[in-house]
N, C-alpha and C positions, 0 to 999 in steps of 0.2 A: 408621675413614679414612683415606683412603691419606696414603703419603707427599708430604708438601708441602702438599698442596689437588692437584692438576692435575690427577686426575682424579677425578668425580662428584660428589657436592654437597663443597661443602667450609661447616664449622660453625667459628666463634673458639675458640681452647681455652678453659679456659673455670677449669681449674684449673694452670694454667701461675704460680704465684705462684713469683719464685723460692727463698721461703720453703718452698714446698710441695716441690718437687721436689730442695731441696737434702737438706730430711728424705727423704723415698723414699728418695737416696743416700749416707745415713746422715752428714750433710757439714753443716757451718756452713755462711751462708749465707754466709757470707763469702768463707770456703773456695771454696764452691760457683759463686758468680761469679769471680772469680782464674780459677776453671781452666778455665772454661767461654768465658772472654775467651782467655787465651793457647793454649787446644784451638783453636778456630777462628778463633780472629783480631778476632771481633767482640765485642761486650756484653751483655750478655742485653736488656736491653730495646730497642736495633733491632733483634736479632734477632726480634724478635715483632711488633714494626711491618711490621719484612719479610714473616712469616710472616701478617699479618692483610691487609698489601697482596697476597699471593698470592692470599691464600683470595678476598678483594675480585675481583679478576678473575679468578677460575675463575667466581665468583657471574652476572658479566657476562655471559663467553662461554657460560654455563647459560639467559643470558636473562633472565634479574633485573633487575630497573633500579638506579641507581646508590644510590634510597635503599634498595631491600631488598639490594640487595650490600653498603652500609655497615654493618645492624645485622646482616645473616650474619659478617662481620666482625671485628665489634668497635666500631665506630667508630658518634661518638654523634647522628651522622645526615649525609646525603649533602654537606653541603657539606663538613667534617672531611674523609670520603672526598675528598673533593675537591680540599682545601688539598695533605692529605698528597700523592694522586696525581701532584698536579701540579708538587708537592719533589721529589717522589723519582724523576719519568721525565719531565718538564716536558711535558709536553703533558696535556689535557683528558682528562679521562674519554666524551665527544664524543669525540674524538678517537681515542682509543682502541680505540673499541665503532665505529669503521668501522673499521677498522686490525686487528681480532676478527672483523668481520663479511668481511670484503675474501680474509683466510686463510683461514675457513670455507669 
C-alpha cells in the first residue's frame, strides 16, 4: 500500500493497535504513545483517524460511493464517515465529491 494512501487503492490499517506497534518496536505501549506524541506532535488516535479520513477521500476520488469509502476506511457506516468528514473539513461529502470532480 502506498504511503499515506494518496495513490491507488487504500484500505484501513488492520493491525495498527498501539500495543501491537509498541511490541514490534520493543517498547511498552505507554512509552510508544508518549514518544509518538512528542515526536509527531499528534496523539496516536487522532493520527489514525486522520489516516482513515485520507483513505476515505482516496476511495471517493477513485469513484467509490460514500458507503463503500466508509467501509474501506474503517468507519461503521457512511453516516459516521459523513459526521467525521464534516467535523474535520467543514463540508459535506457531497460538497467534497463535487470538488474532486472539478479537480480531476
